MILUM-781779 format. One record per residue: residue in three letters; chain; x, y, z of N, C-alpha, C in turn. Coordinates in steps of 0.2 Angstrom, whole numbers. Last residue first. Layout:
<pts>
+------+------+-------+-------+-------+-------+-------+-------+-------+-------+-------+
| code | unit |    nu |    nv |    nw |   cau |   cav |   caw |    cu |    cv |    cw |
+------+------+-------+-------+-------+-------+-------+-------+-------+-------+-------+
|  Ala |    A |     X |     Y |     Z |     X |     Y |     Z |     X |     Y |     Z |
...
+------+------+-------+-------+-------+-------+-------+-------+-------+-------+-------+
</pts>
This chain:
<pts>
+------+------+-------+-------+-------+-------+-------+-------+-------+-------+-------+
| code | unit |    nu |    nv |    nw |   cau |   cav |   caw |    cu |    cv |    cw |
+------+------+-------+-------+-------+-------+-------+-------+-------+-------+-------+
|  Asn |    A |   138 |   -17 |  -102 |   138 |   -22 |  -103 |   144 |   -26 |  -101 |
|  Pro |    A |   121 |   -10 |   -96 |   128 |   -12 |   -93 |   130 |   -17 |   -98 |
|  Val |    A |   110 |    -1 |  -102 |   110 |    -9 |  -102 |   119 |    -9 |  -102 |
|  Gln |    A |   101 |    14 |  -100 |   106 |    11 |  -103 |   107 |     6 |  -101 |
|  Phe |    A |    93 |    22 |   -94 |    90 |    15 |   -97 |    98 |    13 |  -102 |
|  Asp |    A |    93 |    32 |   -80 |    97 |    29 |   -87 |    95 |    24 |   -89 |
|  Ile |    A |    83 |    45 |   -76 |    83 |    37 |   -76 |    87 |    36 |   -82 |
|  His |    A |    79 |    59 |   -79 |    84 |    58 |   -73 |    85 |    49 |   -73 |
|  Gly |    A |    67 |    62 |   -88 |    77 |    62 |   -90 |    80 |    62 |   -83 |
|  Lys |    A |    58 |    55 |   -82 |    60 |    51 |   -87 |    69 |    54 |   -89 |
|  Asn |    A |    47 |    56 |   -71 |    56 |    56 |   -71 |    61 |    56 |   -76 |
|  Leu |    A |    36 |    57 |   -75 |    39 |    63 |   -73 |    47 |    63 |   -74 |
|  Ser |    A |    36 |    44 |   -82 |    37 |    49 |   -85 |    38 |    54 |   -83 |
|  Leu |    A |    37 |    36 |   -71 |    43 |    36 |   -75 |    42 |    42 |   -78 |
|  Leu |    A |    24 |    40 |   -64 |    32 |    43 |   -61 |    38 |    41 |   -65 |
|  His |    A |    15 |    34 |   -73 |    15 |    43 |   -69 |    20 |    45 |   -68 |
|  Val |    A |    18 |    20 |   -69 |    19 |    26 |   -77 |    20 |    33 |   -76 |
|  Trp |    A |    15 |    20 |   -59 |    22 |    17 |   -60 |    22 |    23 |   -67 |
|  Ala |    A |    -1 |    22 |   -57 |     4 |    27 |   -52 |    12 |    27 |   -56 |
|  Ala |    A |    -4 |    11 |   -67 |    -4 |    18 |   -69 |    -1 |    24 |   -65 |
|  Lys |    A |    -1 |     1 |   -60 |     2 |     2 |   -66 |     2 |     9 |   -68 |
|  Phe |    A |   -13 |     3 |   -51 |    -5 |     4 |   -46 |    -1 |     5 |   -56 |
|  Ser |    A |   -23 |     4 |   -57 |   -20 |    10 |   -55 |   -14 |     8 |   -53 |
|  Gly |    A |   -28 |    -8 |   -62 |   -21 |    -7 |   -67 |   -19 |     2 |   -65 |
|  Asp |    A |   -36 |   -18 |   -54 |   -39 |   -14 |   -59 |   -34 |    -8 |   -62 |
|  Asn |    A |   -26 |   -27 |   -49 |   -31 |   -29 |   -54 |   -33 |   -22 |   -59 |
|  Ser |    A |   -18 |   -17 |   -43 |   -12 |   -22 |   -47 |   -18 |   -25 |   -52 |
|  Trp |    A |   -27 |   -14 |   -31 |   -23 |    -7 |   -36 |   -20 |   -12 |   -44 |
|  Lys |    A |   -29 |   -26 |   -28 |   -34 |   -21 |   -29 |   -32 |   -16 |   -33 |
|  His |    A |   -17 |   -31 |   -21 |   -20 |   -33 |   -27 |   -27 |   -31 |   -31 |
|  Phe |    A |   -13 |   -22 |   -13 |    -8 |   -20 |   -18 |   -13 |   -25 |   -23 |
|  Tyr |    A |   -25 |   -19 |    -3 |   -25 |   -15 |    -8 |   -20 |   -16 |   -13 |
|  Tyr |    A |   -21 |   -34 |     2 |   -27 |   -33 |     0 |   -27 |   -26 |    -5 |
|  Tyr |    A |    -6 |   -33 |     9 |   -11 |   -36 |     4 |   -15 |   -35 |    -1 |
|  Val |    A |   -13 |   -24 |    18 |    -7 |   -21 |    14 |    -9 |   -26 |     8 |
|  Thr |    A |   -22 |   -35 |    24 |   -24 |   -26 |    23 |   -20 |   -24 |    17 |
|  Gln |    A |   -13 |   -45 |    30 |   -16 |   -46 |    25 |   -21 |   -41 |    21 |
|  Trp |    A |    -4 |   -40 |    39 |     0 |   -40 |    32 |    -7 |   -40 |    26 |
|  Gly |    A |   -16 |   -30 |    49 |   -12 |   -36 |    47 |    -8 |   -34 |    41 |
|  Pro |    A |   -17 |   -12 |    55 |   -19 |   -17 |    50 |   -15 |   -23 |    53 |
|  Gly |    A |   -12 |    -6 |    71 |   -12 |    -6 |    66 |   -15 |   -10 |    61 |
|  Asp |    A |   -10 |    -4 |    85 |   -16 |    -6 |    83 |   -20 |    -5 |    76 |
|  Asp |    A |     4 |    -4 |    89 |     1 |   -11 |    87 |    -6 |   -12 |    85 |
|  Gly |    A |    12 |     5 |    73 |    10 |     4 |    77 |     6 |    -3 |    80 |
|  Phe |    A |    11 |     7 |    57 |     6 |     9 |    62 |     6 |    10 |    70 |
|  Tyr |    A |    27 |     3 |    56 |    25 |     9 |    52 |    16 |    12 |    57 |
|  Glu |    A |    30 |    -9 |    65 |    34 |    -1 |    64 |    33 |     4 |    60 |
|  Lys |    A |    18 |   -17 |    60 |    18 |   -13 |    67 |    24 |    -7 |    67 |
|  Val |    A |    23 |   -22 |    49 |    16 |   -18 |    51 |    17 |   -14 |    56 |
|  Ser |    A |    34 |   -27 |    41 |    33 |   -26 |    49 |    29 |   -20 |    49 |
|  Leu |    A |    32 |   -42 |    31 |    31 |   -35 |    32 |    30 |   -32 |    39 |
|  Glu |    A |    29 |   -56 |    33 |    34 |   -54 |    36 |    36 |   -45 |    37 |
|  Arg |    A |    18 |   -60 |    23 |    17 |   -58 |    32 |    23 |   -56 |    35 |
|  Trp |    A |    23 |   -58 |    10 |    19 |   -51 |    14 |    18 |   -51 |    22 |
|  Arg |    A |    41 |   -58 |    10 |    35 |   -62 |    10 |    32 |   -58 |    14 |
|  Cys |    A |    54 |   -49 |     1 |    52 |   -51 |     9 |    44 |   -54 |     7 |
|  Gly |    A |    58 |   -39 |    -6 |    55 |   -45 |   -10 |    54 |   -50 |    -5 |
|  Thr |    A |    61 |   -26 |    -7 |    66 |   -32 |    -2 |    65 |   -38 |    -2 |
|  Lys |    A |    53 |   -20 |   -13 |    61 |   -17 |   -15 |    65 |   -25 |   -10 |
|  Met |    A |    42 |   -23 |   -11 |    43 |   -25 |   -19 |    51 |   -24 |   -17 |
|  Arg |    A |    41 |   -21 |     1 |    39 |   -27 |     1 |    41 |   -29 |    -7 |
|  Lys |    A |    41 |    -6 |     1 |    45 |    -9 |     6 |    45 |   -17 |     3 |
|  Leu |    A |    29 |    -2 |    -8 |    34 |    -2 |    -9 |    42 |    -6 |    -6 |
|  Ile |    A |    20 |    -9 |     4 |    21 |   -13 |    -3 |    27 |   -11 |    -7 |
|  Leu |    A |    25 |     3 |    13 |    25 |    -4 |    14 |    24 |    -8 |     9 |
|  Lys |    A |    19 |    14 |     8 |    26 |    13 |     8 |    29 |     6 |     9 |
|  Ile |    A |     6 |    11 |     5 |     8 |    12 |    -1 |    17 |    11 |     2 |
|  Val |    A |     2 |    11 |    20 |     0 |     5 |    15 |     5 |     5 |    10 |
|  Lys |    A |     6 |    24 |    23 |     9 |    19 |    26 |     9 |    16 |    22 |
|  Thr |    A |    -4 |    31 |    15 |     2 |    33 |    12 |     6 |    28 |    16 |
|  Leu |    A |   -16 |    27 |    20 |   -15 |    24 |    12 |    -7 |    25 |    12 |
|  Asp |    A |   -19 |    24 |    35 |   -16 |    30 |    31 |   -13 |    25 |    26 |
|  Trp |    A |   -37 |    16 |    37 |   -29 |    15 |    38 |   -27 |    20 |    33 |
|  Arg |    A |   -48 |    14 |    36 |   -47 |    19 |    43 |   -38 |    18 |    42 |
|  Thr |    A |   -57 |    23 |    22 |   -53 |    18 |    26 |   -51 |    20 |    31 |
|  Lys |    A |   -75 |    25 |    18 |   -66 |    27 |    20 |   -63 |    24 |    24 |
|  Phe |    A |   -86 |    23 |     7 |   -83 |    21 |    12 |   -74 |    24 |    14 |
|  Gly |    A |   -91 |    26 |    -8 |   -90 |    32 |    -2 |   -87 |    30 |     4 |
|  Arg |    A |   -92 |    15 |   -17 |   -97 |    17 |   -11 |   -95 |    23 |    -5 |
|  Lys |    A |   -79 |    13 |   -20 |   -84 |    19 |   -24 |   -91 |    19 |   -22 |
|  Gly |    A |   -62 |    19 |   -15 |   -70 |    16 |   -15 |   -75 |    17 |   -19 |
|  Lys |    A |   -51 |    23 |   -26 |   -53 |    23 |   -21 |   -61 |    18 |   -20 |
|  Ser |    A |   -36 |    19 |   -36 |   -43 |    17 |   -34 |   -46 |    20 |   -30 |
|  Leu |    A |   -21 |    30 |   -39 |   -23 |    25 |   -36 |   -32 |    25 |   -35 |
|  His |    A |   -19 |    43 |   -42 |   -18 |    36 |   -48 |   -21 |    32 |   -44 |
|  Pro |    A |   -16 |    50 |   -30 |   -20 |    53 |   -34 |   -23 |    47 |   -41 |
|  Leu |    A |    -3 |    43 |   -24 |   -11 |    42 |   -23 |   -17 |    45 |   -24 |
|  Ile |    A |     8 |    47 |   -31 |     5 |    40 |   -31 |    -2 |    40 |   -29 |
|  Trp |    A |    12 |    63 |   -30 |    13 |    57 |   -36 |    10 |    51 |   -35 |
|  Gln |    A |     9 |    68 |   -17 |     7 |    70 |   -21 |     7 |    65 |   -29 |
|  Glu |    A |    10 |    57 |    -7 |     4 |    59 |    -7 |     3 |    63 |   -13 |
|  Val |    A |    23 |    54 |    -8 |    18 |    48 |   -11 |    11 |    52 |   -11 |
|  Met |    A |    28 |    67 |    -4 |    31 |    64 |   -11 |    24 |    58 |   -12 |
+------+------+-------+-------+-------+-------+-------+-------+-------+-------+-------+
</pts>
């Protein structure tokens, strides 16, 4: 799901450097943070990556990078457009 719908819309490095980290897991951690509202340093990075994984700063770095260049918003808009028939936009009274 993440590889198909979100990753193609996120910016990659311009100089050809490849990340050491699985960006699918990074995105899942960002979405978990957005869903729960926890602090960045409270993210359970070890749960996703194990003991050899990145720190919470790396997850925040990618979120900040993708937010500033607009690619995170582009991925979000793309997801909404794909699923607009399944989303109820009515406001409850």
